[in-house]
Backbone as CSV, one residue per row, in Angstrom:
resi,resn,N_x,N_y,N_z,CA_x,CA_y,CA_z,C_x,C_y,C_z
1,MET,92.661,109.854,-122.198,91.586,109.467,-121.345,91.553,109.987,-120.251
2,LYS,91.290,111.360,-119.870,91.738,111.572,-118.612,90.893,111.343,-117.497
3,LYS,91.519,111.377,-116.204,90.469,110.849,-114.826,89.593,111.401,-114.502
4,CYS,88.078,111.382,-114.153,87.040,112.120,-113.991,86.776,111.575,-112.534
5,LEU,86.022,112.557,-112.081,85.441,112.346,-110.680,83.905,112.342,-110.634
6,LEU,83.394,111.411,-110.239,81.606,111.031,-110.242,80.918,111.805,-109.067
7,ALA,79.835,112.932,-109.561,79.323,113.720,-108.215,78.074,112.586,-107.813
8,ILE,78.135,111.833,-106.825,77.408,110.940,-106.338,76.401,111.437,-105.381
9,PHE,75.306,110.695,-105.191,74.418,111.120,-103.914,74.411,109.544,-103.208
10,ALA,74.507,109.453,-102.097,74.194,108.442,-101.177,73.597,108.236,-100.124
11,PHE,72.895,107.022,-99.654,72.576,107.271,-98.151,72.330,105.832,-97.884
12,THR,72.522,105.586,-96.640,72.698,104.127,-96.112,71.364,103.892,-95.529
13,VAL,70.842,102.703,-95.313,69.734,102.200,-94.582,70.116,101.084,-93.728
14,THR,69.556,100.725,-92.444,70.388,99.835,-91.593,68.819,99.469,-91.021
15,THR,68.243,98.300,-91.601,67.255,97.255,-90.965,67.789,95.997,-89.838
16,GLY,66.539,95.498,-89.279,67.011,94.507,-88.557,67.855,93.357,-89.006
17,LEU,67.247,93.367,-90.887,67.917,92.166,-91.571,69.168,92.376,-92.076
18,PHE,69.525,93.739,-92.890,70.581,94.122,-93.159,71.158,95.689,-93.455
19,ALA,72.358,95.780,-93.634,72.714,97.088,-94.246,72.977,97.633,-95.324
20,GLN,72.261,98.431,-95.598,72.447,98.738,-97.353,72.797,100.318,-97.476
21,LYS,73.227,100.477,-98.536,73.764,101.882,-99.201,73.391,101.859,-100.733
22,THR,72.748,102.998,-101.277,72.414,103.419,-102.702,72.779,104.652,-102.873
23,ILE,73.922,104.248,-103.957,74.245,105.652,-104.827,73.993,105.955,-106.061
24,VAL,73.692,107.349,-106.466,73.222,107.343,-107.636,74.358,107.677,-108.594
25,LEU,74.180,106.650,-110.053,75.087,106.806,-111.073,74.676,107.548,-112.157
26,PRO,74.874,109.135,-112.281,74.174,109.638,-113.283,74.475,109.612,-114.524
27,ASP,75.684,109.075,-114.996,76.055,108.900,-116.095,75.546,107.432,-117.052
28,LEU,75.433,106.624,-116.378,74.694,105.575,-117.042,73.325,105.413,-117.590
29,GLN,73.050,104.958,-118.827,71.870,105.394,-119.745,71.134,103.589,-119.501
30,GLN,72.007,102.524,-119.821,71.311,101.074,-120.252,72.276,100.333,-119.913
31,PRO,72.708,99.918,-118.481,73.764,98.936,-118.002,73.084,97.273,-118.511
32,HIS,74.274,96.590,-119.035,73.652,95.312,-119.181,74.653,94.738,-118.544
33,GLN,75.941,94.686,-118.070,77.079,93.765,-117.134,77.483,94.793,-115.943
34,ILE,77.378,93.793,-114.926,78.281,94.773,-113.772,79.157,93.590,-113.306
35,VAL,80.283,93.968,-113.134,81.686,92.873,-112.712,82.356,93.911,-111.350
36,VAL,82.601,92.805,-110.086,83.344,93.849,-109.000,84.493,92.828,-109.053
37,ASP,85.748,93.583,-108.957,87.397,92.977,-108.688,87.584,93.793,-107.765
38,GLY,87.920,93.316,-106.542,88.315,94.060,-105.234,87.512,95.231,-105.251
39,ASN,88.715,96.474,-105.453,87.726,97.685,-105.282,87.302,98.612,-106.717
40,ASP,87.396,97.628,-107.772,87.163,98.226,-108.737,85.419,97.685,-109.203
41,LEU,84.765,98.616,-109.958,83.445,98.230,-110.492,83.628,98.549,-112.027
42,TYR,83.293,97.710,-112.708,83.163,97.958,-114.104,81.742,97.434,-114.588
43,ILE,81.230,98.229,-115.495,79.744,98.336,-115.749,79.770,98.508,-117.486
44,PHE,79.258,97.909,-117.852,79.093,98.083,-119.375,77.523,98.733,-119.816
45,ASP,77.957,99.710,-120.586,76.529,100.530,-121.183,75.924,100.076,-122.546
46,GLU,74.651,99.232,-122.683,74.321,99.091,-123.799,73.854,100.181,-124.846
47,ALA,73.866,101.641,-124.012,73.362,102.663,-124.447,74.435,102.550,-126.032
48,ASP,75.686,102.930,-125.384,76.712,103.016,-126.533,78.229,101.947,-126.682
49,TYR,77.802,100.980,-126.208,78.934,100.061,-125.319,80.094,100.547,-124.943
50,SER,80.033,101.166,-123.846,80.864,101.838,-123.405,81.281,101.446,-122.187
51,LEU,82.402,101.151,-121.621,82.902,100.257,-120.290,82.887,101.551,-119.390
52,HIS,82.518,101.581,-118.307,82.728,102.303,-117.015,83.189,101.650,-115.898
53,VAL,84.412,102.587,-115.829,85.004,101.900,-114.680,85.159,102.508,-113.381
54,TYR,84.856,102.239,-112.032,84.820,102.919,-110.796,85.748,102.826,-109.622
55,THR,86.196,103.475,-108.672,86.685,102.896,-107.587,85.424,102.360,-106.654
56,ILE,85.340,101.775,-105.942,84.209,101.716,-105.318,84.199,102.118,-103.880
57,SER,85.203,102.458,-102.851,85.253,103.179,-101.947,86.557,103.825,-102.059
58,PRO,86.440,105.242,-102.205,85.273,105.903,-102.050,84.770,105.753,-103.681
59,LEU,83.532,105.716,-104.075,83.193,105.423,-105.262,83.515,106.731,-106.412
60,ALA,83.790,106.553,-107.145,84.508,107.521,-108.474,84.402,107.039,-109.326
61,LEU,84.235,107.545,-110.828,84.632,106.914,-111.860,85.725,107.535,-112.361
62,LYS,86.845,106.127,-112.854,88.252,106.598,-113.211,88.142,106.687,-114.359
63,TRP,87.596,105.515,-115.114,87.540,106.074,-116.907,86.398,105.720,-117.389
64,LYS,86.116,105.833,-118.684,85.205,105.379,-119.607,85.741,104.931,-121.167
65,PHE,86.010,104.147,-121.187,86.418,104.258,-122.899,85.366,102.681,-123.624
66,GLY,85.382,102.537,-125.028,85.242,101.748,-125.625,83.919,102.336,-126.365
67,ARG,83.304,101.676,-127.829,82.233,102.506,-128.373,81.784,101.713,-129.515
68,LYS,80.505,102.032,-129.899,79.890,100.853,-130.997,80.242,101.368,-132.036
69,GLY,80.664,100.569,-132.937,80.749,100.649,-134.505,81.407,99.455,-135.218
70,ASP,81.987,99.642,-136.170,82.647,98.704,-137.178,83.833,98.727,-137.675
71,GLY,84.455,99.539,-136.529,85.905,99.562,-136.948,86.647,98.462,-135.989
72,PRO,88.165,98.581,-135.917,88.807,97.543,-135.682,89.037,97.412,-134.324
73,GLN,88.333,98.555,-133.505,88.748,98.481,-132.056,87.354,99.105,-131.393
74,ASP,86.315,98.781,-132.280,84.786,99.109,-131.816,84.285,97.717,-131.452
75,PHE,83.334,97.987,-130.801,82.041,96.799,-130.786,81.193,96.917,-131.690
76,LYS,81.100,95.952,-132.254,79.873,95.451,-133.452,78.962,95.335,-132.683
77,TYR,78.627,94.147,-131.791,77.801,93.495,-130.973,77.660,93.614,-129.710
78,LEU,76.796,93.316,-128.712,76.874,93.529,-127.373,78.139,92.924,-126.710
79,PRO,79.162,93.941,-126.068,80.264,93.499,-125.490,80.246,93.168,-124.091
80,PHE,81.198,91.949,-123.694,81.032,91.591,-122.177,82.874,91.611,-121.840
81,VAL,82.991,91.882,-120.471,84.178,92.404,-119.830,84.375,91.171,-119.175
82,TYR,86.008,90.691,-119.142,86.569,89.562,-118.235,88.042,90.303,-117.624
83,VAL,87.811,90.326,-116.217,88.792,91.106,-115.621,90.146,90.135,-115.458
84,GLN,91.219,90.428,-116.131,92.510,89.862,-115.925,93.311,90.675,-114.972
85,PRO,94.581,90.145,-114.693,95.329,90.364,-113.668,96.041,91.858,-113.888
86,LYS,96.295,91.741,-115.118,96.697,93.096,-115.887,95.987,93.730,-116.849
87,SER,94.936,93.207,-117.347,94.259,94.207,-118.569,92.768,93.509,-118.279
88,LEU,91.971,93.838,-119.300,90.346,93.897,-119.359,90.259,93.306,-120.802
89,ALA,89.784,92.013,-120.594,89.495,91.526,-122.005,88.119,91.471,-122.211
90,CYS,87.993,92.260,-123.439,86.107,92.503,-123.698,86.040,91.656,-125.425
91,THR,84.994,91.313,-125.462,84.533,90.226,-126.455,83.142,90.562,-126.842
92,ASP,82.958,90.578,-128.273,81.491,91.064,-128.937,80.773,90.069,-129.679
93,PHE,81.374,88.603,-129.582,80.852,87.854,-130.666,81.875,87.720,-132.070
94,THR,82.285,88.839,-132.134,83.233,88.920,-133.284,85.194,88.843,-133.110
95,LYS,85.237,89.630,-132.174,86.363,89.675,-131.621,86.889,89.629,-130.279
96,ILE,88.162,89.906,-129.862,88.326,90.175,-128.459,89.256,91.106,-128.395
97,ILE,89.163,92.063,-127.951,89.660,93.457,-127.310,90.498,93.371,-125.930
98,TRP,91.746,93.377,-125.867,92.411,93.903,-124.655,92.712,94.954,-124.675
99,PHE,92.281,95.623,-123.233,92.755,96.941,-122.773,93.431,96.642,-121.549
100,SER,93.992,98.020,-121.437,94.731,98.061,-120.103,94.009,98.553,-119.098
101,LYS,94.419,98.396,-118.047,93.133,98.963,-117.040,93.159,100.488,-117.400
102,ARG,93.919,100.975,-117.951,93.673,102.549,-118.118,92.777,102.943,-119.228
103,GLY,92.634,101.889,-119.928,91.702,102.116,-121.329,92.417,101.831,-122.721
104,GLU,93.697,101.824,-122.545,94.336,101.858,-123.984,94.301,100.543,-124.843
105,VAL,93.788,100.197,-126.051,94.069,99.035,-126.487,95.283,97.923,-126.604
106,LEU,95.094,96.939,-125.958,96.721,96.303,-126.086,96.788,95.647,-127.428
107,LYS,95.686,94.740,-127.622,95.712,93.514,-129.129,94.536,93.458,-129.233
108,VAL,94.052,93.072,-130.142,92.905,92.532,-130.851,92.955,91.392,-131.662
109,LYS,92.006,90.244,-131.034,92.072,88.905,-132.003,90.455,88.727,-132.886
110,GLU,90.622,89.079,-133.935,89.480,88.662,-134.829,89.034,87.130,-134.704
111,PHE,87.497,86.813,-134.540,87.618,85.340,-134.473,87.632,84.906,-136.041
112,SER,87.522,85.759,-137.044,87.645,85.349,-138.114,89.190,84.714,-138.607
113,ASP,89.780,85.202,-137.587,91.228,84.399,-137.758,91.152,82.903,-137.143
114,LEU,90.173,82.686,-136.657,90.435,81.037,-135.961,90.175,79.918,-137.674
115,LYS,91.077,79.375,-137.603,90.810,78.533,-138.849,89.562,77.727,-138.766
116,ASP,88.661,77.484,-137.916,87.464,76.754,-137.675,86.413,77.935,-137.497
117,PHE,86.578,78.961,-137.733,85.485,79.904,-137.402,84.307,79.698,-138.025
118,ASP,83.152,79.450,-137.567,82.033,79.375,-138.229,80.793,80.681,-138.081
119,LEU,80.559,81.093,-139.322,80.078,82.707,-139.422,78.307,82.274,-138.802
120,ASN,77.966,81.008,-138.942,76.752,80.345,-138.454,76.361,80.628,-136.717
121,SER,77.568,80.584,-136.252,77.853,80.121,-134.990,77.993,81.148,-134.087
122,GLU,77.217,81.797,-133.000,77.708,82.884,-131.828,78.707,82.460,-131.156
123,MET,79.798,83.572,-131.223,80.723,82.594,-130.522,81.500,83.888,-129.167
124,LEU,81.831,83.221,-127.984,82.686,84.337,-127.267,84.128,83.469,-126.591
125,LEU,84.926,84.122,-126.767,86.243,83.958,-125.983,86.255,84.261,-124.921
126,ILE,86.805,83.560,-123.829,87.281,83.830,-122.706,88.498,83.340,-122.111
127,PRO,89.244,84.443,-121.824,90.138,84.363,-121.412,90.843,83.295,-119.947
128,PHE,91.184,82.197,-119.915,91.392,81.423,-118.438,92.612,81.222,-118.314
129,GLN,93.307,81.497,-117.157,94.575,81.677,-117.314,95.698,81.696,-118.178
130,GLU,96.314,80.570,-118.865,97.251,80.979,-120.174,96.230,80.309,-121.347
131,ASN,94.965,79.994,-121.324,94.734,79.472,-122.397,92.763,80.203,-122.354
132,PHE,92.335,79.577,-122.928,90.906,80.045,-123.143,89.861,79.349,-123.207
133,LEU,88.165,79.785,-122.842,87.300,79.154,-123.130,86.784,79.286,-124.188
134,ARG,85.854,78.776,-124.961,84.980,78.919,-126.437,83.895,78.429,-125.839
135,ILE,83.132,79.449,-125.872,81.558,79.050,-125.731,80.728,79.329,-127.107
136,THR,80.300,78.666,-127.743,79.531,78.511,-128.964,77.745,78.167,-128.970
137,ALA,77.091,78.994,-129.806,75.751,78.604,-129.442,75.721,78.087,-131.357
138,ASP,74.711,77.057,-131.268,74.358,76.383,-132.351,72.837,76.838,-132.661
139,HIS,72.434,77.926,-133.560,71.005,78.009,-133.403,70.148,77.054,-134.096
140,GLY,70.805,76.287,-135.278,69.896,75.299,-135.737,69.680,74.257,-134.989
141,GLN,70.631,73.749,-134.297,70.729,72.603,-133.136,70.086,72.900,-131.605
142,HIS,69.976,74.314,-131.303,69.753,74.776,-130.046,70.843,74.394,-128.997
143,LYS,71.891,74.221,-129.498,72.578,73.623,-128.472,73.960,74.924,-128.091
144,ARG,74.495,74.578,-126.937,75.405,75.477,-126.513,76.542,74.680,-126.067
145,HIS,77.473,74.910,-126.741,79.193,74.193,-126.167,79.974,74.950,-125.544
146,VAL,80.854,74.428,-124.939,81.971,74.661,-124.131,82.803,74.046,-124.309
147,PHE,84.064,74.683,-124.951,85.585,74.064,-124.846,86.721,74.781,-124.475
148,LEU,87.670,73.783,-124.306,88.659,74.660,-123.462,90.065,74.588,-124.797
149,LEU,90.966,75.979,-125.121,91.606,76.129,-125.989,93.126,76.311,-125.291
150,ASP,93.972,76.050,-126.227,95.167,76.789,-125.507,95.295,77.910,-125.746
151,SER,96.851,78.342,-125.924,97.223,79.552,-126.201,96.628,80.137,-127.078
152,LYS,97.107,79.087,-128.300,97.268,79.348,-129.953,95.784,79.277,-130.382
153,PHE,94.903,79.229,-129.321,93.785,78.945,-130.010,93.251,77.566,-130.742
154,ASN,94.040,76.686,-130.329,93.772,75.185,-130.740,92.767,74.557,-129.570
155,THR,91.739,73.596,-130.156,90.831,72.952,-129.176,91.560,71.736,-128.539
156,LEU,91.329,71.890,-126.804,92.017,70.756,-126.052,90.771,69.480,-125.668
157,LYS,89.717,70.257,-125.604,88.696,69.212,-125.172,87.316,70.105,-125.223
158,GLU,85.995,69.499,-124.851,85.308,70.069,-125.026,84.656,69.952,-123.345
159,LEU,83.932,70.757,-122.814,83.649,70.665,-121.614,82.342,70.324,-121.050
160,ALA,81.251,70.683,-122.010,80.004,70.820,-121.880,79.149,71.382,-122.991
161,GLU,78.125,70.423,-122.942,77.030,70.708,-124.110,75.600,71.138,-123.501
162,GLY,74.826,72.110,-123.742,73.663,72.151,-123.238,72.588,72.796,-124.071
163,PRO,71.893,73.545,-123.383,70.643,73.851,-124.215,70.690,75.285,-124.412
164,PHE,70.105,75.790,-126.095,70.370,77.160,-126.194,68.933,77.391,-127.144
165,ILE,68.043,78.045,-126.041,66.744,78.618,-126.701,67.046,80.358,-127.123
166,TRP,66.853,80.437,-128.143,67.105,81.834,-128.599,65.876,82.529,-129.449
167,GLU,65.050,82.009,-129.861,64.349,82.444,-130.766,63.640,83.885,-129.561
168,ALA,62.840,84.636,-130.398,62.070,85.752,-129.776,60.713,85.239,-129.400
169,GLY,60.356,85.240,-128.113,59.155,84.838,-127.651,59.171,83.333,-126.968
170,ALA,60.382,82.598,-127.229,60.297,81.416,-126.627,61.314,81.251,-125.292
171,PRO,60.258,80.044,-124.711,61.226,79.859,-123.126,62.409,80.251,-123.135
172,VAL,63.152,81.184,-122.178,64.471,81.254,-121.910,64.824,80.681,-120.493
173,HIS,64.038,80.253,-120.126,64.431,79.712,-118.712,65.697,78.611,-118.620
174,TYR,66.039,77.568,-119.356,66.952,76.700,-119.429,68.281,77.386,-119.945
175,ARG,69.360,77.234,-119.100,70.736,78.254,-119.683,71.622,77.081,-119.093
176,THR,72.928,77.533,-120.229,74.065,76.924,-119.655,74.999,78.369,-119.149
177,ASP,75.277,78.490,-117.999,76.133,79.519,-117.761,77.621,79.456,-117.366
178,THR,78.391,79.837,-118.194,80.042,79.100,-117.520,80.581,80.673,-117.131
179,LEU,81.502,80.744,-116.014,81.936,81.106,-115.181,83.458,81.187,-115.151
180,CYS,84.562,81.859,-115.215,85.845,81.693,-114.441,86.256,82.188,-113.299
181,SER,86.832,81.796,-112.118,87.117,82.242,-111.256,87.692,81.460,-110.282
182,GLN,88.976,82.362,-109.805,89.804,81.828,-108.991,90.528,80.512,-109.637
183,GLY,90.866,80.617,-111.046,91.530,79.351,-111.361,90.505,78.163,-111.806
184,LEU,89.627,78.320,-111.548,88.380,77.382,-112.023,87.726,77.397,-113.093
185,VAL,86.511,76.623,-113.457,85.872,76.923,-114.662,84.361,76.508,-113.893
186,PHE,83.335,76.950,-114.061,82.239,76.490,-113.304,81.014,76.736,-114.331
187,ILE,80.637,75.567,-114.895,79.553,75.486,-115.697,78.211,75.102,-114.964
188,SER,77.136,75.672,-115.175,76.034,75.317,-114.548,74.855,75.038,-116.142
189,ASP,74.412,73.752,-115.762,72.751,73.490,-116.634,71.342,73.334,-115.729
190,THR,70.694,74.490,-116.241,69.456,74.590,-115.560,68.486,73.400,-116.103
191,GLN,68.693,72.698,-117.429,67.845,71.681,-117.671,68.181,70.383,-116.518
192,LYS,69.347,70.229,-116.151,69.476,68.933,-114.748,68.927,69.552,-113.741
193,GLY,68.686,70.901,-113.621,67.864,71.280,-112.309,69.506,72.329,-111.623
194,PHE,69.348,72.288,-110.265,70.578,72.990,-109.485,71.913,72.239,-109.581
195,HIS,72.500,72.499,-111.148,73.571,71.581,-111.069,74.891,72.570,-111.882
196,ILE,75.891,72.091,-111.006,76.943,73.273,-111.489,78.351,72.224,-111.319
197,SER,78.875,72.360,-112.890,80.332,71.301,-112.555,81.540,72.153,-112.578
198,ILE,82.662,71.926,-111.850,83.512,72.740,-111.792,84.611,72.090,-112.302
199,PHE,85.704,72.370,-112.703,86.898,71.933,-113.717,88.164,72.866,-112.961
200,ASP,89.248,72.301,-113.402,90.614,72.568,-113.102,91.151,73.530,-114.151
201,ASP,92.170,73.789,-114.357,92.699,74.885,-115.899,92.986,73.635,-116.357
202,LYS,92.985,72.482,-116.691,93.634,71.582,-117.762,92.290,70.889,-118.174
203,GLY,90.931,71.704,-117.400,89.839,71.005,-118.067,89.133,69.437,-117.377
204,ASN,89.995,69.070,-116.274,89.386,68.192,-115.942,88.484,68.108,-114.972
205,LEU,87.594,67.514,-114.991,86.300,67.761,-114.056,86.604,67.566,-112.464
206,LEU,86.815,68.173,-111.754,86.776,67.966,-110.353,85.538,67.562,-109.532
207,ARG,84.482,68.178,-109.603,83.199,68.070,-108.993,81.923,68.503,-109.826
208,THR,80.854,67.914,-109.346,79.468,68.511,-109.870,78.786,68.835,-108.364
209,ILE,78.153,70.043,-108.379,77.468,70.304,-107.302,75.809,69.759,-107.983
210,ASP,75.369,69.236,-107.072,73.968,68.750,-107.387,73.221,69.207,-106.246
211,LYS,72.367,70.049,-106.186,71.207,70.249,-105.139,69.831,70.407,-105.235
212,ASN,69.505,69.416,-106.309,68.072,69.388,-106.565,66.961,68.865,-105.479
213,GLN,67.758,68.146,-104.503,66.840,67.997,-103.397,66.668,68.862,-102.287
214,ASP,67.472,70.136,-102.150,67.616,71.049,-101.417,66.717,72.173,-101.881
215,VAL,66.501,72.376,-103.007,65.596,73.728,-103.526,64.543,73.427,-103.818
216,GLU,63.500,74.409,-103.474,61.950,74.229,-103.631,61.649,74.196,-105.097
217,GLN,61.032,73.896,-105.680,60.469,73.635,-106.984,59.197,74.666,-107.155
218,VAL,59.808,75.635,-108.389,58.983,76.623,-108.573,57.965,76.649,-109.613
219,PRO,56.587,76.166,-109.913,56.232,75.607,-111.044,56.847,76.724,-112.375
220,ASP,57.096,75.830,-113.554,57.442,76.516,-114.748,58.662,77.272,-114.530
221,ARG,59.451,77.043,-113.543,61.010,77.644,-113.437,61.837,76.307,-113.033
222,PRO,63.086,76.556,-113.618,63.964,75.638,-113.178,64.732,75.871,-111.574
223,LEU,65.563,74.884,-111.293,66.016,75.257,-109.749,66.661,75.865,-109.627
224,LEU,67.525,76.325,-110.402,68.646,77.107,-110.485,68.529,78.724,-111.123
225,HIS,68.749,79.736,-110.697,68.084,80.955,-111.628,69.664,81.506,-111.917
226,GLN,70.246,81.982,-111.100,71.606,83.022,-112.038,72.358,82.630,-110.659
227,TYR,74.013,82.608,-110.695,74.841,82.601,-109.934,76.540,83.120,-109.983
228,CYS,77.068,83.582,-109.264,78.413,84.358,-109.362,79.137,83.739,-108.146
229,VAL,80.852,83.476,-108.405,81.356,83.408,-107.331,82.491,84.153,-107.180
230,SER,82.686,84.372,-106.005,83.513,85.100,-104.966,84.161,84.700,-103.872
231,ASP,85.408,84.780,-103.435,86.001,84.692,-101.964,85.680,83.059,-101.963
232,LYS,85.722,82.105,-103.009,86.018,80.955,-102.690,84.324,80.063,-102.004
233,LYS,83.293,81.403,-102.676,81.935,80.687,-102.406,80.774,81.291,-103.531
234,ILE,80.124,80.465,-103.542,79.133,80.385,-104.769,77.964,80.754,-104.277
235,TYR,77.506,82.006,-104.750,76.354,82.710,-104.376,75.312,82.497,-105.557
236,ALA,74.507,81.816,-105.256,72.967,81.303,-106.197,71.941,81.468,-105.771
237,THR,71.266,82.144,-106.700,69.575,82.890,-106.655,68.822,81.707,-107.099
238,THR,67.885,81.427,-106.315,66.734,80.333,-107.257,65.417,81.357,-107.242
239,TYR,64.261,80.742,-107.741,63.004,81.540,-108.097,62.066,81.133,-106.610
240,SER,62.884,80.524,-105.495,61.807,80.482,-104.398,61.907,81.852,-103.818
241,LYS,60.541,82.321,-102.829,60.661,83.500,-102.343,60.122,83.562,-100.932
242,LYS,60.368,84.520,-100.235,59.728,84.491,-99.080,59.446,85.685,-98.535
243,ASP,58.273,86.154,-98.578,57.909,87.716,-98.222,58.104,88.763,-99.135
244,ASN,58.201,87.777,-100.520,58.565,88.904,-101.588,59.983,88.926,-101.961
245,LYS,60.700,88.226,-101.055,61.899,88.261,-101.266,62.928,87.114,-101.799
246,THR,63.608,87.116,-102.624,64.643,85.915,-103.195,65.474,85.015,-102.686
247,GLU,65.536,83.970,-102.845,66.118,83.292,-102.074,67.456,83.315,-102.751
248,MET,68.626,83.304,-101.897,69.746,83.253,-102.451,70.883,82.439,-101.436
249,ILE,71.299,81.136,-102.222,71.947,80.205,-101.326,73.264,80.441,-101.539
250,VAL,74.095,80.560,-100.347,75.638,80.171,-100.464,76.440,79.238,-100.448
251,LEU,77.277,78.882,-101.092,77.643,77.696,-100.664,79.246,77.685,-100.693
252,ASP,80.308,76.521,-100.446,81.487,76.716,-100.516,81.720,75.923,-101.900
253,LEU,82.795,75.852,-102.686,83.465,75.532,-103.789,83.186,73.657,-103.520
254,ASP,83.032,73.040,-102.312,82.485,72.001,-102.239,81.290,71.198,-102.673
255,GLY,80.231,72.626,-102.775,78.998,72.487,-102.415,78.268,72.393,-101.386
256,ARG,78.718,72.710,-100.176,78.029,72.592,-98.726,77.424,73.497,-98.813
257,ILE,76.071,73.920,-98.168,75.301,75.121,-98.286,75.776,75.565,-96.732
258,LEU,76.010,76.724,-96.964,76.587,77.753,-95.920,75.683,78.616,-95.197
259,LYS,74.836,79.217,-95.982,73.645,80.135,-95.723,72.490,80.115,-96.535
260,ARG,71.276,80.377,-96.304,70.287,80.906,-97.237,69.866,82.360,-96.776
261,LEU,69.712,82.737,-97.657,69.274,84.272,-97.507,68.232,84.690,-98.311
262,TYR,67.343,85.734,-98.043,66.344,86.349,-98.876,66.466,87.589,-98.878
263,LEU,66.405,88.122,-100.109,67.194,89.368,-100.405,65.929,90.004,-101.058
264,PRO,65.897,91.398,-100.724,65.486,92.016,-102.051,65.436,92.341,-103.313
265,LEU,65.851,91.298,-104.043,66.789,91.839,-105.366,66.037,92.244,-106.204
266,THR,65.676,93.933,-106.356,65.064,94.472,-107.111,65.874,94.782,-108.507
267,SER,66.878,93.953,-108.471,67.655,94.051,-110.352,67.366,92.978,-111.042
268,LEU,66.328,92.177,-110.676,66.030,91.060,-111.557,65.329,91.154,-112.727
269,ARG,65.436,90.889,-113.844,64.927,91.288,-114.829,64.102,89.939,-115.718
270,PRO,63.036,89.864,-115.408,62.088,88.602,-115.677,62.423,88.195,-117.226
271,GLN,62.248,89.189,-117.986,62.436,89.032,-119.557,63.684,89.398,-119.973
272,ARG,65.061,89.290,-119.216,66.225,89.266,-119.690,66.871,88.711,-120.802
273,GLY,66.327,87.379,-121.101,66.897,87.282,-122.318,67.830,85.788,-121.992
274,VAL,68.130,85.059,-123.097,68.890,83.962,-122.852,70.690,84.752,-122.867
275,LEU,70.844,85.725,-123.306,72.054,86.015,-123.435,72.666,87.221,-122.587
276,ARG,71.686,87.502,-121.648,71.243,88.531,-120.641,71.481,88.007,-119.344
277,TYR,72.033,88.861,-118.446,72.301,88.205,-117.006,71.574,89.357,-116.281
278,ASP,70.741,89.589,-114.988,70.339,90.220,-114.081,71.895,91.148,-113.608
279,LEU,71.371,92.239,-113.163,72.188,93.354,-112.885,72.700,93.151,-111.543
280,TYR,73.294,92.274,-111.179,73.477,92.077,-109.522,74.994,91.304,-109.961
281,THR,76.206,91.436,-108.898,77.055,90.171,-108.594,77.517,90.563,-107.064
282,VAL,78.369,89.757,-106.668,78.673,89.710,-105.249,80.335,89.698,-105.101
283,GLY,80.787,90.673,-104.252,82.197,90.640,-104.134,82.753,91.220,-102.750
284,ARG,83.396,90.583,-102.049,83.847,90.782,-100.712,82.586,90.703,-99.822
285,ALA,81.496,89.889,-99.830,80.530,89.749,-99.109,79.435,90.711,-99.028
286,LYS,79.698,91.540,-100.254,78.598,92.431,-100.424,77.780,92.262,-101.749
287,LEU,76.640,92.591,-101.748,75.634,92.384,-103.029,75.588,93.773,-103.523
288,TYR,76.061,93.584,-105.157,76.029,94.963,-106.087,74.824,94.898,-106.367
289,GLU,74.035,95.903,-106.836,72.912,95.817,-107.939,72.695,97.291,-108.358
290,LEU,72.501,96.904,-109.605,72.175,98.098,-110.439,70.510,98.197,-110.402
291,VAL,69.947,99.145,-110.009,68.710,99.290,-110.135,67.978,100.940,-110.768
292,GLN,67.165,100.810,-111.390,66.595,102.097,-112.307,65.310,102.419,-111.426
293,ASN,65.806,103.875,-110.766,65.224,104.638,-109.868,63.566,105.067,-110.839
294,LYS,62.753,104.400,-110.356,61.234,104.624,-110.747,60.769,105.908,-111.138
295,GLU,61.244,106.540,-110.190,60.870,107.958,-110.466,61.549,109.247,-111.113
296,THR,63.020,109.270,-110.666,63.839,109.862,-111.454,64.590,109.286,-112.744
297,ARG,64.582,108.011,-112.943,64.860,107.322,-114.090,66.621,107.046,-114.071
298,LYS,67.347,107.378,-113.197,68.498,107.490,-112.767,68.853,106.150,-112.239
299,TRP,69.734,105.565,-112.776,70.347,104.390,-111.964,71.271,104.294,-111.006
300,GLU,70.947,103.343,-110.110,71.454,103.645,-108.663,72.207,101.887,-108.496
301,LEU,73.340,102.281,-107.805,74.139,101.159,-107.376,73.473,100.794,-106.063
302,VAL,72.952,99.521,-105.626,72.534,99.675,-104.494,73.700,98.264,-103.721
303,ILE,74.413,98.869,-102.403,75.297,97.949,-101.918,74.705,97.026,-100.592
304,THR,74.284,95.783,-100.885,73.913,94.763,-99.411,75.571,94.157,-98.497
305,ASP,75.580,94.706,-97.193,76.201,93.786,-96.727,75.390,92.548,-96.263
306,LEU,75.901,91.376,-97.106,75.376,90.150,-96.609,75.921,89.086,-95.401
307,LYS,76.813,90.336,-94.544,77.648,89.708,-93.330,76.237,89.399,-92.345
308,SER,75.385,91.475,-92.779,74.515,91.408,-91.936,73.155,91.404,-92.172
309,ALA,73.155,90.319,-93.333,72.308,89.949,-93.496,71.555,88.915,-92.875
310,LYS,70.314,88.603,-92.443,69.859,87.623,-91.623,69.179,86.414,-92.206
311,PRO,69.201,85.134,-92.122,68.754,84.193,-92.883,67.205,84.116,-92.553
């Protein structure tokens, strides 16, 4: 896999509210996940299940690898990437594939190798420190479970149980979203409102952030929409809007509200579904969004400087 340079087109807009840069990414077809790690940007493309790896500054395509298929090193279902210090762990509900940062396959773990693997239960394995998180979705009971596993895939304890509404056309507003960041596990449960539980690497509950009294209730919507963790801060969006802009609440890891921002989050996807996420993330106090230009149909990376954004 040789290194590629990306032909990009960029422009910067500065307003009284924030500084924003837009960069055209001509090689993307149908992005479904965006991850930022330092100066690296990772985007999975649902069109062919390829992972695009970019440098952010200056923006250039470094690698593109991964593919859809039934082979032992292919992705059969929708894949997700989890960035590790020395590797990229990608899981597609049937296996987890570890790639080097250059795209070479390091090892593969088939989920069917697990002694209690259940074909009727969707499962994700997320590397976490020396252990793993196992997220299962029970279609019959409409429940999602999060377990902490050791390095040999033995279950240590259950961390959470929450709703899983999956049928086509069913309401998908209640979610149990799990993140790993900075040696901690974050699990939200929107059925309980603006509710995020934080665990250490042993699975011990450190604290629960409950901001139900601090968030405006929008009819027929939960209090928490989506969140990400970066630089010891939680960046959470809600369904509250002001001047057609979406509220983003910035909290520290103890749950103290540091700032409320209202941003023109054009990456939001109202019909994203329970296993999908809106195409934005935060890194180094910058908001990164993937937005499809309505005229050109090209995908664009929109970078907003949150330090310059006014409440």
